[in-house]
LONU-669547 format. One record per atom (N, C-alpha, C): residue in one letter; chain; atom name; x, y, z. Coordinates in Angstrom, 2 decimals. Atoms other than C-alpha are relative to their C-alpha. Last residue first. Layout:
N
[r 'a' 'A' 'CA' [X Y Z]] ...
This chain:
151
[r 'x' 'A' 'N' [-0.23 0.32 -1.41]] [r 'x' 'A' 'CA' [171.26 90.83 50.27]] [r 'x' 'A' 'C' [0.65 1.15 0.78]] [r 'x' 'A' 'N' [-0.57 -1.06 -0.75]] [r 'x' 'A' 'CA' [169.71 91.05 46.82]] [r 'x' 'A' 'C' [0.48 -0.58 1.50]] [r 'x' 'A' 'N' [0.20 -0.04 -1.37]] [r 'x' 'A' 'CA' [168.68 88.31 44.48]] [r 'x' 'A' 'C' [0.84 1.10 0.51]] [r 'x' 'A' 'N' [-1.16 0.46 -0.59]] [r 'x' 'A' 'CA' [168.46 89.12 40.75]] [r 'x' 'A' 'C' [-0.20 0.00 1.39]] [r 'x' 'A' 'N' [-0.89 -0.95 -0.51]] [r 'x' 'A' 'CA' [164.90 89.54 39.55]] [r 'x' 'A' 'C' [1.36 -0.78 0.51]] [r 'x' 'A' 'N' [-0.97 0.78 -0.59]] [r 'x' 'A' 'CA' [162.74 87.79 37.18]] [r 'x' 'A' 'C' [1.09 0.89 0.44]] [r 'x' 'A' 'N' [0.48 0.36 -1.22]] [r 'x' 'A' 'CA' [159.78 90.13 36.41]] [r 'x' 'A' 'C' [0.94 -0.96 0.81]] [r 'x' 'A' 'N' [-0.60 -0.93 -1.05]] [r 'x' 'A' 'CA' [161.68 91.72 33.73]] [r 'x' 'A' 'C' [-0.53 -0.35 1.24]] [r 'x' 'A' 'N' [-0.03 -1.31 0.36]] [r 'x' 'A' 'CA' [161.15 88.73 31.24]] [r 'x' 'A' 'C' [0.53 0.97 1.30]] [r 'x' 'A' 'N' [-0.09 -0.58 1.44]] [r 'x' 'A' 'CA' [160.05 85.49 32.41]] [r 'x' 'A' 'C' [0.21 1.43 0.06]] [r 'x' 'A' 'N' [-1.51 -0.29 0.15]] [r 'x' 'A' 'CA' [160.77 83.72 35.80]] [r 'x' 'A' 'C' [0.02 0.62 -1.41]] [r 'x' 'A' 'N' [-0.60 1.09 0.64]] [r 'x' 'A' 'CA' [157.32 84.08 37.37]] [r 'x' 'A' 'C' [1.36 0.35 -0.44]] [r 'x' 'A' 'N' [1.09 0.89 0.65]] [r 'x' 'A' 'CA' [154.93 86.26 39.29]] [r 'x' 'A' 'C' [0.54 -1.27 -0.62]] [r 'x' 'A' 'N' [0.24 -0.45 1.39]] [r 'x' 'A' 'CA' [157.70 87.61 41.69]] [r 'x' 'A' 'C' [-1.26 -0.85 -0.54]] [r 'x' 'A' 'N' [1.29 0.73 0.26]] [r 'x' 'A' 'CA' [158.79 87.48 45.25]] [r 'x' 'A' 'C' [-0.45 0.56 -1.30]] [r 'x' 'A' 'N' [1.17 -0.76 0.50]] [r 'x' 'A' 'CA' [162.44 88.65 45.65]] [r 'x' 'A' 'C' [-1.33 -0.96 -0.26]] [r 'x' 'A' 'N' [0.36 0.39 1.43]] [r 'x' 'A' 'CA' [164.73 86.40 47.78]] [r 'x' 'A' 'C' [-1.24 0.74 -0.32]] [r 'x' 'A' 'N' [1.27 -0.64 0.07]] [r 'x' 'A' 'CA' [166.69 87.78 50.64]] [r 'x' 'A' 'C' [-0.57 -0.12 -1.43]] [r 'x' 'A' 'N' [0.41 -0.77 1.17]] [r 'x' 'A' 'CA' [169.22 85.03 51.16]] [r 'x' 'A' 'C' [-1.17 0.78 0.28]] [r 'x' 'A' 'N' [1.14 -0.69 -0.16]] [r 'x' 'A' 'CA' [171.02 83.53 54.27]] [r 'x' 'A' 'C' [-0.24 0.86 -1.25]] [r 'x' 'A' 'N' [0.22 -1.09 0.67]] [r 'x' 'A' 'CA' [173.57 80.92 53.51]] [r 'x' 'A' 'C' [-1.34 0.61 0.13]] [r 'x' 'A' 'N' [1.51 -0.53 0.38]] [r 'x' 'A' 'CA' [174.64 78.35 55.95]] [r 'x' 'A' 'C' [-0.01 1.27 -0.69]] [r 'x' 'A' 'N' [0.74 -0.67 -1.11]] [r 'x' 'A' 'CA' [178.49 77.49 55.96]] [r 'x' 'A' 'C' [-1.49 0.41 -0.56]] [r 'x' 'A' 'N' [-0.12 -1.52 -0.03]] [r 'x' 'A' 'CA' [179.68 75.19 53.28]] [r 'x' 'A' 'C' [-0.87 0.53 1.15]] [r 'x' 'A' 'N' [-1.40 -0.54 -0.24]] [r 'x' 'A' 'CA' [180.17 71.49 53.96]] [r 'x' 'A' 'C' [-0.03 1.53 0.12]] [r 'x' 'A' 'N' [-0.66 1.05 -0.67]] [r 'x' 'A' 'CA' [176.68 69.62 54.20]] [r 'x' 'A' 'C' [1.39 0.51 0.51]] [r 'x' 'A' 'N' [-0.87 1.00 0.77]] [r 'x' 'A' 'CA' [174.87 72.74 53.22]] [r 'x' 'A' 'C' [0.59 -1.01 0.84]] [r 'x' 'A' 'N' [-1.09 0.79 -0.87]] [r 'x' 'A' 'CA' [172.08 74.62 54.99]] [r 'x' 'A' 'C' [0.70 -1.07 -0.80]] [r 'x' 'A' 'N' [-0.45 1.33 0.63]] [r 'x' 'A' 'CA' [170.10 77.27 52.95]] [r 'x' 'A' 'C' [0.97 -0.57 0.95]] [r 'x' 'A' 'N' [-1.17 0.44 -0.53]] [r 'x' 'A' 'CA' [168.13 80.08 54.86]] [r 'x' 'A' 'C' [0.43 -1.29 -0.68]] [r 'x' 'A' 'N' [-0.08 1.37 0.19]] [r 'x' 'A' 'CA' [165.45 82.18 53.10]] [r 'x' 'A' 'C' [1.30 -0.47 0.36]] [r 'x' 'A' 'N' [-1.15 0.56 -0.33]] [r 'x' 'A' 'CA' [164.38 85.69 53.81]] [r 'x' 'A' 'C' [0.02 -1.67 -0.05]] [r 'x' 'A' 'N' [0.18 0.74 -1.16]] [r 'x' 'A' 'CA' [161.52 87.04 51.87]] [r 'x' 'A' 'C' [1.33 -0.70 0.45]] [r 'x' 'A' 'N' [-1.05 1.11 -0.17]] [r 'x' 'A' 'CA' [161.55 89.82 49.59]] [r 'x' 'A' 'C' [-0.50 -0.77 1.28]] [r 'x' 'A' 'N' [-0.70 0.08 -1.36]] [r 'x' 'A' 'CA' [158.66 92.05 48.41]] [r 'x' 'A' 'C' [1.01 -0.96 -0.03]] [r 'x' 'A' 'N' [-0.62 -1.27 -0.40]] [r 'x' 'A' 'CA' [157.55 93.15 44.88]] [r 'x' 'A' 'C' [0.66 0.01 1.41]] [r 'x' 'A' 'N' [-0.79 -0.49 1.13]] [r 'x' 'A' 'CA' [154.83 90.45 44.50]] [r 'x' 'A' 'C' [0.84 1.33 0.29]] [r 'x' 'A' 'N' [0.41 -1.14 0.93]] [r 'x' 'A' 'CA' [153.51 89.55 47.75]] [r 'x' 'A' 'C' [0.90 0.33 -0.80]] [r 'x' 'A' 'N' [-1.27 -0.72 0.59]] [r 'x' 'A' 'CA' [153.90 86.16 49.48]] [r 'x' 'A' 'C' [-0.51 1.01 -1.05]] [r 'x' 'A' 'N' [-0.29 -0.01 1.36]] [r 'x' 'A' 'CA' [150.70 85.47 51.44]] [r 'x' 'A' 'C' [1.20 0.55 -0.46]] [r 'x' 'A' 'N' [0.81 -1.18 0.71]] [r 'x' 'A' 'CA' [150.80 84.96 55.11]] [r 'x' 'A' 'C' [0.35 -0.06 -1.40]] [r 'x' 'A' 'N' [0.69 -0.74 -1.03]] [r 'x' 'A' 'CA' [152.05 82.30 57.46]] [r 'x' 'A' 'C' [-0.75 1.17 -0.34]] [r 'x' 'A' 'N' [-0.20 -1.30 -0.05]] [r 'x' 'A' 'CA' [152.73 79.86 54.68]] [r 'x' 'A' 'C' [-0.65 0.67 1.08]] [r 'x' 'A' 'N' [0.53 -0.60 -1.17]] [r 'x' 'A' 'CA' [152.56 76.25 55.75]] [r 'x' 'A' 'C' [0.21 1.44 -0.02]] [r 'x' 'A' 'N' [1.41 0.40 -0.49]] [r 'x' 'A' 'CA' [154.86 75.00 53.26]] [r 'x' 'A' 'C' [-0.48 0.42 1.26]] [r 'x' 'A' 'N' [0.38 -0.58 -1.16]] [r 'x' 'A' 'CA' [157.83 76.57 51.41]] [r 'x' 'A' 'C' [-1.36 -0.49 0.34]] [r 'x' 'A' 'N' [1.37 -0.22 -0.42]] [r 'x' 'A' 'CA' [158.94 74.20 48.55]] [r 'x' 'A' 'C' [-0.17 0.61 1.37]] [r 'x' 'A' 'N' [0.08 -0.05 -1.41]] [r 'x' 'A' 'CA' [162.43 74.54 47.14]] [r 'x' 'A' 'C' [-1.63 0.34 0.24]] [r 'x' 'A' 'N' [0.35 -1.23 -0.54]] [r 'x' 'A' 'CA' [162.84 73.40 43.46]] [r 'x' 'A' 'C' [-0.07 -0.14 1.51]] [r 'x' 'A' 'N' [-0.46 -0.27 -1.38]] [r 'x' 'A' 'CA' [164.09 70.60 41.27]] [r 'x' 'A' 'C' [-0.39 1.35 0.47]] [r 'x' 'A' 'N' [-1.19 0.92 -0.05]] [r 'x' 'A' 'CA' [161.92 70.32 38.12]] [r 'x' 'A' 'C' [0.41 0.04 1.45]] [r 'x' 'A' 'N' [0.21 1.21 0.72]] [r 'x' 'A' 'CA' [158.52 71.77 37.31]] [r 'x' 'A' 'C' [1.19 -0.92 -0.03]] [r 'x' 'A' 'N' [1.35 0.54 -0.04]] [r 'x' 'A' 'CA' [159.62 75.38 38.25]] [r 'x' 'A' 'C' [-0.27 -1.31 -0.90]] [r 'x' 'A' 'N' [0.98 -0.47 1.00]] [r 'x' 'A' 'CA' [163.24 75.53 38.33]] [r 'x' 'A' 'C' [-1.40 -0.35 0.12]] [r 'x' 'A' 'N' [1.36 0.29 -0.58]] [r 'x' 'A' 'CA' [166.11 75.02 40.69]] [r 'x' 'A' 'C' [-1.03 0.58 -0.74]] [r 'x' 'A' 'N' [1.14 -0.94 0.18]] [r 'x' 'A' 'CA' [169.24 74.86 38.58]] [r 'x' 'A' 'C' [-1.29 -0.41 0.73]] [r 'x' 'A' 'N' [1.25 0.76 -0.17]] [r 'x' 'A' 'CA' [172.42 73.09 39.86]] [r 'x' 'A' 'C' [-1.07 1.02 -0.21]] [r 'x' 'A' 'N' [1.32 -0.86 -0.42]] [r 'x' 'A' 'CA' [175.50 74.81 38.49]] [r 'x' 'A' 'C' [-1.12 -0.94 -0.10]] [r 'x' 'A' 'N' [1.28 0.04 0.79]] [r 'x' 'A' 'CA' [178.62 72.66 38.35]] [r 'x' 'A' 'C' [-0.98 0.95 0.54]] [r 'x' 'A' 'N' [-0.24 -0.62 1.31]] [r 'x' 'A' 'CA' [182.34 72.97 39.50]] [r 'x' 'A' 'C' [-1.32 0.06 -0.90]] [r 'x' 'A' 'N' [-1.03 -0.89 0.19]] [r 'x' 'A' 'CA' [181.88 70.36 42.23]] [r 'x' 'A' 'C' [0.08 0.65 -1.34]] [r 'x' 'A' 'N' [-1.35 0.46 0.37]] [r 'x' 'A' 'CA' [178.53 68.57 42.27]] [r 'x' 'A' 'C' [0.88 1.10 -0.10]] [r 'x' 'A' 'N' [-0.60 -1.11 0.80]] [r 'x' 'A' 'CA' [175.69 70.02 44.28]] [r 'x' 'A' 'C' [1.42 -0.39 -0.49]] [r 'x' 'A' 'N' [-1.50 -0.09 0.45]] [r 'x' 'A' 'CA' [173.60 67.09 45.46]] [r 'x' 'A' 'C' [0.38 1.13 -0.73]] [r 'x' 'A' 'N' [-0.39 -0.26 1.53]] [r 'x' 'A' 'CA' [170.18 67.98 46.73]] [r 'x' 'A' 'C' [1.49 0.01 -0.19]] [r 'x' 'A' 'N' [-0.51 -1.22 0.41]] [r 'x' 'A' 'CA' [169.41 66.46 50.17]] [r 'x' 'A' 'C' [0.09 0.17 -1.45]] [r 'x' 'A' 'N' [-1.39 -0.10 -0.13]] [r 'x' 'A' 'CA' [169.00 62.99 51.40]] [r 'x' 'A' 'C' [0.67 1.27 -0.30]] [r 'x' 'A' 'N' [-0.29 0.21 -1.40]] [r 'x' 'A' 'CA' [165.22 63.26 51.85]] [r 'x' 'A' 'C' [1.54 -0.03 0.31]] [r 'x' 'A' 'N' [-1.23 0.70 0.02]] [r 'x' 'A' 'CA' [164.75 64.74 48.50]] [r 'x' 'A' 'C' [0.57 -0.10 1.37]] [r 'x' 'A' 'N' [-1.18 -0.52 -0.53]] [r 'x' 'A' 'CA' [161.07 65.63 48.80]] [r 'x' 'A' 'C' [1.17 -0.91 -0.16]] [r 'x' 'A' 'N' [-0.44 0.57 -1.22]] [r 'x' 'A' 'CA' [158.62 64.46 46.25]] [r 'x' 'A' 'C' [1.20 0.66 0.69]] [r 'x' 'A' 'N' [-1.20 -0.60 -0.61]] [r 'x' 'A' 'CA' [156.64 66.18 43.59]] [r 'x' 'A' 'C' [0.26 -0.88 1.26]] [r 'x' 'A' 'N' [0.07 0.25 -1.62]] [r 'x' 'A' 'CA' [154.33 64.30 41.18]] [r 'x' 'A' 'C' [1.22 0.69 0.66]] [r 'x' 'A' 'N' [-1.08 -0.75 -0.72]] [r 'x' 'A' 'CA' [153.49 65.25 37.51]] [r 'x' 'A' 'C' [-0.05 -0.13 1.50]] [r 'x' 'A' 'N' [0.40 -0.81 -1.25]] [r 'x' 'A' 'CA' [151.09 62.73 36.09]] [r 'x' 'A' 'C' [1.35 0.53 0.65]] [r 'x' 'A' 'N' [0.68 -1.17 0.51]] [r 'x' 'A' 'CA' [151.82 61.27 32.54]] [r 'x' 'A' 'C' [-0.50 0.92 1.23]] [r 'x' 'A' 'N' [1.14 0.44 0.83]] [r 'x' 'A' 'CA' [152.70 57.78 33.75]] [r 'x' 'A' 'C' [-0.78 1.21 -0.29]] [r 'x' 'A' 'N' [0.32 1.41 -0.12]] [r 'x' 'A' 'CA' [154.86 59.26 36.49]] [r 'x' 'A' 'C' [-1.30 -0.39 -0.69]] [r 'x' 'A' 'N' [1.16 0.36 0.91]] [r 'x' 'A' 'CA' [156.51 62.55 35.45]] [r 'x' 'A' 'C' [-0.15 -1.63 0.25]] [r 'x' 'A' 'N' [-0.28 1.13 0.95]] [r 'x' 'A' 'CA' [158.90 63.61 38.19]] [r 'x' 'A' 'C' [-1.38 -0.30 -0.81]] [r 'x' 'A' 'N' [1.18 0.26 0.80]] [r 'x' 'A' 'CA' [159.31 66.93 40.17]] [r 'x' 'A' 'C' [0.15 -1.10 -0.98]] [r 'x' 'A' 'N' [-0.24 0.17 1.35]] [r 'x' 'A' 'CA' [162.06 67.14 42.76]] [r 'x' 'A' 'C' [-1.38 -0.40 -0.62]] [r 'x' 'A' 'N' [0.88 0.92 0.71]] [r 'x' 'A' 'CA' [161.68 68.83 46.05]] [r 'x' 'A' 'C' [0.53 -0.26 -1.48]] [r 'x' 'A' 'N' [-0.31 0.10 1.45]] [r 'x' 'A' 'CA' [163.89 70.54 48.50]] [r 'x' 'A' 'C' [-0.72 -1.05 -0.71]] [r 'x' 'A' 'N' [-0.39 1.35 0.59]] [r 'x' 'A' 'CA' [161.78 71.11 51.62]] [r 'x' 'A' 'C' [0.70 0.27 -1.34]] [r 'x' 'A' 'N' [-0.52 -0.25 1.35]] [r 'x' 'A' 'CA' [160.86 74.28 53.79]] [r 'x' 'A' 'C' [0.51 -1.38 -0.38]] [r 'x' 'A' 'N' [-1.19 0.84 0.65]] [r 'x' 'A' 'CA' [158.79 74.30 56.71]] [r 'x' 'A' 'C' [0.28 0.35 -1.29]] [r 'x' 'A' 'N' [-0.24 1.00 -1.19]] [r 'x' 'A' 'CA' [156.24 76.44 58.84]] [r 'x' 'A' 'C' [1.17 -0.93 -0.38]] [r 'x' 'A' 'N' [0.65 1.23 0.07]] [r 'x' 'A' 'CA' [156.62 79.40 56.44]] [r 'x' 'A' 'C' [0.39 -0.98 1.07]] [r 'x' 'A' 'N' [1.23 -0.29 0.52]] [r 'x' 'A' 'CA' [157.58 83.02 56.33]] [r 'x' 'A' 'C' [-0.91 -1.35 -0.09]] [r 'x' 'A' 'N' [0.91 -0.39 -0.99]] [r 'x' 'A' 'CA' [160.51 82.45 58.86]] [r 'x' 'A' 'C' [-1.59 0.38 -0.41]] [r 'x' 'A' 'N' [0.51 -1.36 0.04]] [r 'x' 'A' 'CA' [162.10 80.51 56.12]] [r 'x' 'A' 'C' [-0.85 0.46 1.20]] [r 'x' 'A' 'N' [0.90 -0.63 -1.06]] [r 'x' 'A' 'CA' [164.05 77.37 56.20]] [r 'x' 'A' 'C' [-0.28 1.34 -0.36]] [r 'x' 'A' 'N' [0.37 -1.41 0.29]] [r 'x' 'A' 'CA' [165.83 75.11 53.77]] [r 'x' 'A' 'C' [-0.94 0.38 0.99]] [r 'x' 'A' 'N' [1.15 -0.30 -0.46]] [r 'x' 'A' 'CA' [167.83 71.78 54.44]] [r 'x' 'A' 'C' [-0.33 1.53 -0.40]] [r 'x' 'A' 'N' [0.67 1.00 -0.90]] [r 'x' 'A' 'CA' [170.57 69.48 53.23]] [r 'x' 'A' 'C' [-1.29 0.51 0.54]] [r 'x' 'A' 'N' [0.97 -0.90 -0.64]] [r 'x' 'A' 'CA' [171.94 71.24 50.08]] [r 'x' 'A' 'C' [-0.89 -1.05 0.94]] [r 'x' 'A' 'N' [1.31 0.54 0.04]] [r 'x' 'A' 'CA' [174.73 68.80 49.34]] [r 'x' 'A' 'C' [-0.72 1.16 0.77]] [r 'x' 'A' 'N' [0.75 -0.38 -1.18]] [r 'x' 'A' 'CA' [178.36 69.42 48.47]] [r 'x' 'A' 'C' [-1.37 -0.49 -0.18]] [r 'x' 'A' 'N' [1.35 0.27 0.10]] [r 'x' 'A' 'CA' [180.96 68.01 46.02]] [r 'x' 'A' 'C' [-0.69 0.41 1.28]] [r 'x' 'A' 'N' [0.50 0.96 -0.82]] [r 'x' 'A' 'CA' [184.45 69.41 46.58]] [r 'x' 'A' 'C' [-1.64 -0.02 -0.32]] [r 'x' 'A' 'N' [-0.48 1.25 0.66]] [r 'x' 'A' 'CA' [186.49 71.45 43.93]] [r 'x' 'A' 'C' [-0.59 -1.20 1.00]] [r 'x' 'A' 'N' [-1.15 0.67 -0.66]] [r 'x' 'A' 'CA' [184.67 74.67 44.96]] [r 'x' 'A' 'C' [0.35 -1.35 -0.74]] [r 'x' 'A' 'N' [-1.22 -0.48 0.44]] [r 'x' 'A' 'CA' [182.58 76.87 42.70]] [r 'x' 'A' 'C' [1.08 -0.84 0.58]] [r 'x' 'A' 'N' [-1.03 0.55 -0.87]] [r 'x' 'A' 'CA' [179.44 75.01 43.41]] [r 'x' 'A' 'C' [1.25 0.40 -0.62]] [r 'x' 'A' 'N' [-1.38 0.23 0.82]] [r 'x' 'A' 'CA' [176.84 77.21 41.48]] [r 'x' 'A' 'C' [0.92 -0.33 1.18]] [r 'x' 'A' 'N' [-1.10 0.17 -0.98]] [r 'x' 'A' 'CA' [173.27 77.17 42.90]] [r 'x' 'A' 'C' [1.23 -0.40 -0.75]] [r 'x' 'A' 'N' [-1.17 0.80 0.67]] [r 'x' 'A' 'CA' [170.92 78.65 40.21]] [r 'x' 'A' 'C' [0.98 -0.15 1.42]] [r 'x' 'A' 'N' [-1.31 -0.64 0.15]] [r 'x' 'A' 'CA' [167.48 79.76 41.90]] [r 'x' 'A' 'C' [1.00 -0.88 -0.71]] [r 'x' 'A' 'N' [-0.69 0.56 0.96]] [r 'x' 'A' 'CA' [163.84 78.80 42.57]] [r 'x' 'A' 'C' [1.30 0.91 -0.05]] [r 'x' 'A' 'N' [-1.16 -0.90 0.07]] [r 'x' 'A' 'CA' [161.55 79.08 45.55]] [r 'x' 'A' 'C' [0.91 -0.59 -1.11]] [r 'x' 'A' 'N' [-1.19 0.38 0.33]] [r 'x' 'A' 'CA' [158.00 77.74 45.37]] [r 'x' 'A' 'C' [1.17 0.80 0.03]] [r 'x' 'A' 'N' [-0.41 -0.69 1.14]] [r 'x' 'A' 'CA' [154.89 78.31 47.29]] [r 'x' 'A' 'C' [1.51 -0.54 -0.27]] [r 'x' 'A' 'N' [-1.48 0.15 0.46]] [r 'x' 'A' 'CA' [152.80 76.75 49.85]] [r 'x' 'A' 'C' [0.24 0.68 -1.22]] [r 'x' 'A' 'N' [-0.86 0.29 -1.11]] [r 'x' 'A' 'CA' [149.61 77.32 51.91]] [r 'x' 'A' 'C' [1.26 -0.40 -0.30]] [r 'x' 'A' 'N' [-1.09 0.84 0.31]] [r 'x' 'A' 'CA' [147.50 79.20 49.45]] [r 'x' 'A' 'C' [0.91 -0.41 1.10]] [r 'x' 'A' 'N' [0.62 1.43 0.13]] [r 'x' 'A' 'CA' [144.34 80.54 51.02]] [r 'x' 'A' 'C' [1.06 -0.90 -0.49]] [r 'x' 'A' 'N' [0.65 0.40 -1.30]] [r 'x' 'A' 'CA' [145.13 84.30 50.47]] [r 'x' 'A' 'C' [-0.57 -1.37 -0.25]] [r 'x' 'A' 'N' [1.33 -0.63 -0.32]] [r 'x' 'A' 'CA' [147.18 84.40 47.16]] [r 'x' 'A' 'C' [-0.50 -0.45 1.20]] [r 'x' 'A' 'N' [1.14 0.99 -0.25]] [r 'x' 'A' 'CA' [150.82 83.33 46.47]] [r 'x' 'A' 'C' [-1.19 1.01 0.32]] [r 'x' 'A' 'N' [0.99 -0.66 -0.86]] [r 'x' 'A' 'CA' [153.83 84.90 44.80]] [r 'x' 'A' 'C' [-1.11 -0.95 0.39]] [r 'x' 'A' 'N' [1.21 -0.22 0.88]] [r 'x' 'A' 'CA' [156.61 82.54 43.27]] [r 'x' 'A' 'C' [-1.15 0.75 1.14]] [r 'x' 'A' 'N' [1.03 0.90 -0.55]] [r 'x' 'A' 'CA' [159.92 82.97 44.99]] [r 'x' 'A' 'C' [-1.18 0.55 -0.72]] [r 'x' 'A' 'N' [1.30 -0.57 0.01]] [r 'x' 'A' 'CA' [162.98 84.22 43.09]] [r 'x' 'A' 'C' [-0.98 -0.94 0.73]] [r 'x' 'A' 'N' [1.04 0.56 -0.99]] [r 'x' 'A' 'CA' [166.67 83.61 43.17]] [r 'x' 'A' 'C' [-1.30 0.60 -0.24]] [r 'x' 'A' 'N' [1.19 -0.10 0.72]] [r 'x' 'A' 'CA' [168.82 84.52 39.92]] [r 'x' 'A' 'C' [-1.24 -0.56 0.98]] [r 'x' 'A' 'N' [0.34 -1.13 0.85]] [r 'x' 'A' 'CA' [172.01 83.59 41.82]] [r 'x' 'A' 'C' [-1.36 -0.21 -0.68]] [r 'x' 'A' 'N' [1.45 0.02 0.40]] [r 'x' 'A' 'CA' [173.24 81.47 44.68]] [r 'x' 'A' 'C' [-0.31 1.23 -0.82]] [r 'x' 'A' 'N' [0.48 -1.35 0.44]] [r 'x' 'A' 'CA' [177.02 80.88 44.88]] [r 'x' 'A' 'C' [-1.45 -0.15 -0.35]] [r 'x' 'A' 'N' [1.15 0.21 0.54]] [r 'x' 'A' 'CA' [178.74 78.01 46.80]] [r 'x' 'A' 'C' [-0.75 1.49 -0.42]] [r 'x' 'A' 'N' [-0.08 0.69 1.18]] [r 'x' 'A' 'CA' [182.43 78.13 47.21]] [r 'x' 'A' 'C' [-1.50 -0.24 -0.66]] [r 'x' 'A' 'N' [-1.17 1.11 0.04]] [r 'x' 'A' 'CA' [182.56 78.87 50.93]] [r 'x' 'A' 'C' [-0.06 -0.60 -1.30]] [r 'x' 'A' 'N' [0.00 0.79 -1.27]] [r 'x' 'A' 'CA' [178.95 80.45 50.97]] [r 'x' 'A' 'C' [1.23 -1.02 -0.29]] [r 'x' 'A' 'N' [-0.80 1.05 -0.04]] [r 'x' 'A' 'CA' [178.68 83.23 48.23]] [r 'x' 'A' 'C' [-0.10 -0.69 1.47]] [r 'x' 'A' 'N' [-0.40 0.18 -1.38]] [r 'x' 'A' 'CA' [175.77 85.36 47.40]] [r 'x' 'A' 'C' [0.90 -1.25 0.17]] [r 'x' 'A' 'N' [-0.12 1.25 -0.42]] [r 'x' 'A' 'CA' [175.47 86.68 43.90]] [r 'x' 'A' 'C' [0.11 0.06 1.54]] [r 'x' 'A' 'N' [1.22 0.69 -0.14]] [r 'x' 'A' 'CA' [174.02 89.81 42.30]] [r 'x' 'A' 'C' [0.17 -1.53 0.51]] [r 'x' 'A' 'N' [0.42 0.52 1.32]] [r 'x' 'A' 'CA' [177.19 91.25 40.74]] [r 'x' 'A' 'C' [-1.24 -0.82 0.26]] [r 'x' 'A' 'N' [0.36 -0.99 0.91]] [r 'x' 'A' 'CA' [177.64 93.56 43.79]] [r 'x' 'A' 'C' [-0.43 -0.45 -1.31]] [r 'x' 'A' 'N' [1.34 -0.62 -0.41]] [r 'x' 'A' 'CA' [177.53 90.65 46.15]] [r 'x' 'A' 'C' [-0.43 1.04 -0.96]] [r 'x' 'A' 'N' [1.02 0.77 0.33]] [r 'x' 'A' 'CA' [180.17 88.95 44.09]] [r 'x' 'A' 'C' [-1.37 0.56 0.39]] [r 'x' 'A' 'N' [-0.04 -0.08 1.26]] [r 'x' 'A' 'CA' [182.55 91.93 44.43]] [r 'x' 'A' 'C' [-1.30 -0.96 -0.44]] [r 'x' 'A' 'N' [0.61 -1.32 0.39]] [r 'x' 'A' 'CA' [181.89 92.22 48.05]] [r 'x' 'A' 'C' [-0.25 0.05 -1.49]] [r 'x' 'A' 'N' [1.48 0.04 -0.30]] [r 'x' 'A' 'CA' [182.49 88.55 48.42]] [r 'x' 'A' 'C' [-0.68 1.25 -0.23]] [r 'x' 'A' 'N' [0.65 0.84 0.85]] [r 'x' 'A' 'CA' [185.73 88.59 46.34]] [r 'x' 'A' 'C' [-1.61 -0.07 0.26]] [r 'x' 'A' 'N' [0.25 -0.71 1.15]] [r 'x' 'A' 'CA' [186.90 91.75 48.29]] [r 'x' 'A' 'C' [-0.75 -0.94 -1.10]] [r 'x' 'A' 'N' [0.96 -0.98 -0.09]] [r 'x' 'A' 'CA' [186.41 89.91 51.50]] [r 'x' 'A' 'C' [-0.39 0.77 -1.36]] [r 'x' 'A' 'N' [1.24 0.72 -0.26]] [r 'x' 'A' 'CA' [188.28 86.80 50.33]] [r 'x' 'A' 'C' [-1.10 1.05 0.19]] [r 'x' 'A' 'N' [0.41 0.45 1.36]] [r 'x' 'A' 'CA' [191.10 88.99 48.95]] [r 'x' 'A' 'C' [-1.22 -0.73 0.20]] [r 'x' 'A' 'N' [0.37 -1.04 0.86]] [r 'x' 'A' 'CA' [191.32 90.89 52.25]] [r 'x' 'A' 'C' [-0.53 -0.42 -1.38]] [r 'x' 'A' 'N' [1.25 -0.30 -0.31]] [r 'x' 'A' 'CA' [191.45 87.64 54.25]] [r 'x' 'A' 'C' [-0.62 1.27 -0.81]] 
């Protein structure tokens, strides 16, 4: 037990949040302006375990709903679609959620997401325990505006 607690504390200090072998790192949410009803959340999900897992659902009190989406190019038109079966997280691999690729969509925003604040986001997995994150809101993923997640 002490070893697990120490690992969790060490990971927390390093900017990670662990959930039974799942680590979330480099999380950020895109800011929004009044009138915008949705926003994206991005991060790296590292499955440290030896068992494949699946990100089944996402929720946040700042939005009516959350979904895991993938972006595809269909005849030169970028389209987003929800991953109804969830996002596979292969054992021993990092799955990147990035703008224009796999990402989390928060829909029905209750108020604008303001740069410099954080929002709570809950990730629910098939096997790992749910993970609560405090995700920083920023303009984008470049340079000093990309923050490590805090909890």
